[in-house]
One Martini backbone bead per residue (centre of mass of N, CA, C, O) as a GRO file, in nm:
protein
  153
    1MET     BB    1  -4.825  -0.504   3.247
    2LYS     BB    2  -5.034  -0.602   3.528
    3LEU     BB    3  -5.364  -0.578   3.640
    4ARG     BB    4  -5.478  -0.681   3.965
    5ARG     BB    5  -5.678  -0.882   4.181
    6VAL     BB    6  -5.713  -0.980   4.495
    7THR     BB    7  -5.810  -1.343   4.588
    8THR     BB    8  -5.551  -1.467   4.723
    9THR     BB    9  -5.303  -1.563   4.926
   10ALA     BB   10  -5.077  -1.557   4.714
   11GLU     BB   11  -5.129  -1.258   4.632
   12ILE     BB   12  -5.078  -1.122   4.904
   13LEU     BB   13  -4.788  -1.231   4.926
   14LYS     BB   14  -4.687  -1.094   4.665
   15CYS     BB   15  -4.750  -0.796   4.808
   16SER     BB   16  -4.566  -0.765   5.065
   17ASP     BB   17  -4.337  -0.572   4.979
   18VAL     BB   18  -4.522  -0.323   4.909
   19ILE     BB   19  -4.670  -0.305   5.174
   20LEU     BB   20  -4.408  -0.276   5.358
   21GLU     BB   21  -4.309  -0.013   5.233
   22LEU     BB   22  -4.559   0.148   5.360
   23ARG     BB   23  -4.598  -0.081   5.619
   24PRO     BB   24  -4.354  -0.161   5.836
   25HIS     BB   25  -4.527  -0.223   6.104
   26LEU     BB   26  -4.619  -0.521   5.972
   27LYS     BB   27  -4.390  -0.677   6.038
   28GLY     BB   28  -4.469  -1.021   6.106
   29GLN     BB   29  -4.742  -1.024   5.992
   30ASP     BB   30  -5.051  -1.155   5.881
   31LEU     BB   31  -5.169  -1.045   5.588
   32ALA     BB   32  -5.386  -1.251   5.513
   33ALA     BB   33  -5.553  -1.226   5.774
   34MET     BB   34  -5.606  -0.925   5.753
   35PHE     BB   35  -5.749  -0.931   5.480
   36ARG     BB   36  -5.985  -1.117   5.569
   37LYS     BB   37  -6.091  -0.903   5.779
   38MET     BB   38  -6.135  -0.666   5.558
   39GLN     BB   39  -6.331  -0.771   5.338
   40PRO     BB   40  -6.614  -0.722   5.487
   41GLU     BB   41  -6.527  -0.399   5.455
   42THR     BB   42  -6.462  -0.386   5.129
   43PHE     BB   43  -6.180  -0.465   5.096
   44ARG     BB   44  -5.932  -0.401   4.836
   45ILE     BB   45  -5.692  -0.527   4.592
   46ILE     BB   46  -5.454  -0.383   4.376
   47TYR     BB   47  -5.211  -0.475   4.113
   48ILE     BB   48  -4.878  -0.462   3.984
   49GLU     BB   49  -4.713  -0.655   3.741
   50GLU     BB   50  -4.359  -0.753   3.705
   51LYS     BB   51  -4.226  -1.034   3.629
   52GLY     BB   52  -4.405  -1.169   3.880
   53ARG     BB   53  -4.410  -0.887   4.037
   54ALA     BB   54  -4.511  -0.688   4.288
   55VAL     BB   55  -4.484  -0.313   4.250
   56ALA     BB   56  -4.794  -0.229   4.296
   57PHE     BB   57  -5.051  -0.076   4.515
   58ALA     BB   58  -5.406  -0.093   4.617
   59GLY     BB   59  -5.620   0.008   4.888
   60TYR     BB   60  -5.983  -0.026   4.918
   61ARG     BB   61  -6.311   0.130   5.005
   62ASP     BB   62  -6.627   0.155   5.135
   63LEU     BB   63  -6.807   0.464   5.197
   64THR     BB   64  -7.033   0.650   5.414
   65MET     BB   65  -7.071   1.008   5.428
   66PHE     BB   66  -7.163   1.317   5.499
   67PHE     BB   67  -6.928   1.461   5.351
   68SER     BB   68  -6.917   1.249   5.063
   69GLY     BB   69  -7.076   1.004   5.063
   70LYS     BB   70  -7.025   0.790   4.822
   71THR     BB   71  -6.713   0.615   4.885
   72LEU     BB   72  -6.380   0.586   4.780
   73TYR     BB   73  -6.127   0.459   4.989
   74ILE     BB   74  -5.781   0.514   5.018
   75ASP     BB   75  -5.548   0.352   5.211
   76ASP     BB   76  -5.346   0.245   4.974
   77LEU     BB   77  -5.032   0.359   4.801
   78CYS     BB   78  -4.773   0.180   4.613
   79THR     BB   79  -4.428   0.187   4.507
   80LEU     BB   80  -4.153   0.063   4.435
   81PRO     BB   81  -3.871   0.241   4.404
   82LYS     BB   82  -3.758   0.104   4.133
   83TYR     BB   83  -4.069   0.168   3.987
   84ARG     BB   84  -4.068   0.454   3.976
   85GLY     BB   85  -4.187   0.658   3.702
   86LYS     BB   86  -4.404   0.452   3.530
   87GLY     BB   87  -4.725   0.503   3.622
   88TYR     BB   88  -4.858   0.311   3.838
   89GLY     BB   89  -5.015   0.497   4.028
   90GLY     BB   90  -5.195   0.616   3.804
   91LYS     BB   91  -5.327   0.347   3.718
   92LEU     BB   92  -5.461   0.287   3.988
   93LEU     BB   93  -5.626   0.546   4.006
   94ASP     BB   94  -5.781   0.515   3.740
   95TYR     BB   95  -5.929   0.257   3.823
   96ILE     BB   96  -6.076   0.373   4.072
   97ILE     BB   97  -6.218   0.607   3.931
   98ARG     BB   98  -6.371   0.433   3.728
   99GLU     BB   99  -6.526   0.268   3.937
  100ALA     BB  100  -6.674   0.510   4.061
  101LYS     BB  101  -6.821   0.604   3.805
  102GLU     BB  102  -6.962   0.331   3.721
  103ASN     BB  103  -7.092   0.321   4.043
  104ARG     BB  104  -7.188   0.605   4.149
  105TYR     BB  105  -7.002   0.776   4.300
  106ASP     BB  106  -6.913   1.077   4.472
  107ALA     BB  107  -6.616   0.972   4.573
  108VAL     BB  108  -6.258   1.014   4.615
  109THR     BB  109  -6.040   0.918   4.888
  110LEU     BB  110  -5.753   1.039   5.092
  111ASP     BB  111  -5.457   0.988   5.271
  112SER     BB  112  -5.144   1.178   5.348
  113GLY     BB  113  -4.842   1.226   5.421
  114HIS     BB  114  -4.656   1.509   5.452
  115HIS     BB  115  -4.377   1.364   5.326
  116ARG     BB  116  -4.535   1.284   5.035
  117HIS     BB  117  -4.466   1.463   4.771
  118ASP     BB  118  -4.493   1.279   4.521
  119ALA     BB  119  -4.782   1.192   4.580
  120HIS     BB  120  -4.911   1.472   4.576
  121ARG     BB  121  -4.853   1.531   4.283
  122LEU     BB  122  -5.024   1.305   4.171
  123TYR     BB  123  -5.298   1.385   4.296
  124LEU     BB  124  -5.314   1.667   4.172
  125ASN     BB  125  -5.287   1.569   3.871
  126LYS     BB  126  -5.571   1.394   3.914
  127GLY     BB  127  -5.768   1.616   4.092
  128PHE     BB  128  -5.700   1.648   4.367
  129MET     BB  129  -5.771   1.781   4.696
  130ILE     BB  130  -5.692   1.980   4.964
  131GLU     BB  131  -5.916   1.968   5.266
  132SER     BB  132  -5.740   1.833   5.510
  133HIS     BB  133  -5.677   1.703   5.823
  134HIS     BB  134  -5.530   1.428   5.987
  135PHE     BB  135  -5.621   1.266   6.283
  136HIS     BB  136  -5.431   1.083   6.544
  137MET     BB  137  -5.488   0.807   6.785
  138GLN     BB  138  -5.309   0.597   6.973
  139ILE     BB  139  -5.414   0.324   7.175
  140ARG     BB  140  -5.259   0.071   7.047
  141GLY     BB  141  -4.962  -0.030   6.986
  142ARG     BB  142  -4.781   0.052   6.733
  143LYS     BB  143  -4.638   0.311   6.588
  144MET     BB  144  -4.673   0.411   6.264
  145PHE     BB  145  -4.465   0.688   6.277
  146GLU     BB  146  -4.208   0.574   6.355
  147GLY     BB  147  -3.935   0.763   6.233
  148VAL     BB  148  -4.072   0.991   6.086
  149LYS     BB  149  -4.001   1.243   5.863
  150LEU     BB  150  -4.157   1.560   5.801
  151ILE     BB  151  -3.888   1.674   5.686
  152LYS     BB  152  -3.727   1.752   5.408
  153GLU     BB  153  -3.366   1.736   5.341
   0.00000   0.00000   0.00000
């Protein structure tokens, strides 16, 4: 298992399967071009590679907010289904939390869909607290949550 930071177009393309696992609404879009637009906003991606394949990733950025001060905000965190249960999500979170502590951030925050129970268990086990609801209004484009079931059957 190798944890790496995306720095090249080839690396972002290597992460496309795991990114699309979490964000299927991006299928057919140029992920490398999106990433290049996000980088000036301090967005960065780390990923875990197994046998040459990106199997887990996290995307995060710097924010400063009245609510939380200097914050590392996690936009995305996902492991491919076949590789879940190996601790990869926890390793990515540990890396981000360590980066926040070493660089004197005030907080690490994230939002998570109501239906992602396994992810919530991980976040709670890592010391995160549920503090709010996230509200979203789609202004244009495809709906991100189209087809998502909010109740686990």
